[in-house]
C-alpha positions in Angstrom: -0.2 0.3 0.0 1.3 3.4 -0.3 -0.1 6.7 0.8 0.1 10.2 -1.2 3.8 11.1 -2.1 5.0 7.5 -2.6 5.5 6.8 1.1 4.8 3.1 1.7 2.2 2.3 4.6 1.7 0.5 6.9 5.2 1.2 8.7 7.0 -1.4 10.6 7.6 -1.4 14.4 8.6 -3.6 17.1 8.3 -3.4 21.0 9.4 -6.0 23.8 7.8 -6.8 27.0 11.3 -7.6 29.1 11.0 -9.4 32.3 13.1 -9.3 35.3 11.8 -12.0 37.7 8.3 -10.8 38.6 9.0 -7.1 37.1 8.2 -6.1 33.7 10.3 -3.2 32.1 8.0 -0.2 31.1 8.7 3.3 29.9 6.7 6.5 30.0 5.9 7.8 26.8 7.7 11.3 26.0 7.3 12.2 22.6 4.6 14.8 21.8 1.1 13.4 21.0 -1.8 11.5 22.5 0.5 8.8 24.0 2.7 11.3 25.9 2.7 10.1 29.4 1.3 6.8 28.9 3.3 3.7 30.1 4.1 1.0 27.5 6.9 -1.3 26.5 10.3 0.2 24.8 9.7 0.1 21.0 9.6 2.0 17.7 10.2 2.0 14.1 12.1 -0.6 12.2 15.0 0.6 10.4 15.3 0.0 6.8 17.2 -3.4 6.3 16.7 -4.1 9.7 15.4 -7.5 11.1 12.4 -7.0 13.3 13.7 -9.1 16.1 16.9 -7.0 16.0 14.8 -3.7 15.8 12.9 -4.7 19.3 16.2 -5.3 21.0 17.7 -2.0 19.8 14.9 -0.1 21.0 15.0 -1.8 24.7 18.6 -0.8 24.6 18.1 2.7 23.1 15.2 3.7 25.2 16.2 2.1 28.5 20.0 1.2 28.7 18.6 -2.6 29.2 20.2 -5.6 27.4 17.8 -8.4 26.9 17.2 -11.4 25.0 14.0 -12.4 23.1 11.9 -15.6 23.7 9.1 -15.2 21.1 6.5 -13.2 19.5 3.5 -12.2 21.9 1.4 -10.4 19.3 1.2 -8.4 16.0 -1.0 -5.4 16.2 -2.3 -2.8 14.2 -1.5 0.6 15.2 -3.6 3.6 13.8 -2.6 7.1 14.9 -4.7 10.2 14.3 -4.7 13.7 14.7 -7.4 15.6 17.1 -10.0 16.2 14.1 -9.7 12.1 13.5 -7.8 12.1 10.5 -5.2 9.2 10.3 -1.4 10.4 10.4 0.2 7.3 10.7 -0.4 3.5 10.4 2.0 0.8 12.1 2.3 -2.9 12.1 3.4 -3.8 15.4 5.3 -7.0 16.1 5.3 -7.3 20.2 7.8 -9.6 21.6 8.7 -11.2 25.2 11.8 -11.8 26.8 14.3 -11.6 29.6 16.5 -9.0 31.2 20.3 -9.8 30.8 21.9 -6.6 32.2 21.8 -3.1 33.1 19.6 -0.5 35.0 16.9 1.1 33.5 17.7 4.7 32.4 15.2 7.0 30.5 16.8 7.9 27.0 15.4 8.6 23.5 11.7 9.3 23.6 11.2 8.0 27.1 10.3 10.2 30.1 11.0 7.3 32.8 11.9 3.8 32.3 11.7 1.3 35.2 10.9 -2.1 36.1 7.6 -2.4 37.6 6.1 -5.4 39.7 3.5 -7.3 37.9 1.0 -6.6 40.7 1.3 -3.1 40.3 0.9 -2.3 36.5 -2.9 -1.7 37.2 -1.9 1.6 38.9 -0.4 3.0 35.8 -2.0 4.8 32.9 -1.2 2.4 29.8 -1.3 2.4 26.4 -4.4 0.3 25.1 -3.9 -3.3 25.5 -0.7 -3.1 27.1 -1.7 -4.4 30.6 -3.1 -7.7 28.6 0.0 -8.0 26.9 2.2 -8.0 30.1 -0.2 -10.8 31.7 -0.1 -12.8 28.6 3.7 -12.4 28.0 4.4 -13.3 31.8 2.2 -16.3 31.6 4.3 -17.5 28.4 7.5 -17.2 30.4 6.3 -19.1 33.2 5.0 -21.9 30.9 8.5 -21.6 29.3 10.3 -21.9 32.7 7.9 -25.0 33.7 6.1 -23.2 36.6 
């Protein structure tokens, strides 16, 4: 598909739910727009020629300073961004991965206001992007199954 101007749509994006024990790595979005201030997984655009898994790991590192490993694909989502008058301005196909922390302490960088590991039983206290809390719970369950618990 293409939009006027020859730009291809949808754009590719990747994010990752990274766990350290019973905590999940989350960022508070800092980029101007409707998601500013909401909590979600680190993630962003896939660069030209970049494998999607590499993009997810790069975004985790760039936005939080965390080195992680991916265990699998959690979901693939359509993300539609609209301006205040509801005109669509962006469309992304988002690959959501899940995995484990390897090293580092979270430090907000790139377009993140804050980055931290959040206890799983505290995610309901945060204002999160649509569907993020459900994805956290699904990813945590998949990791528990993989660990044989």
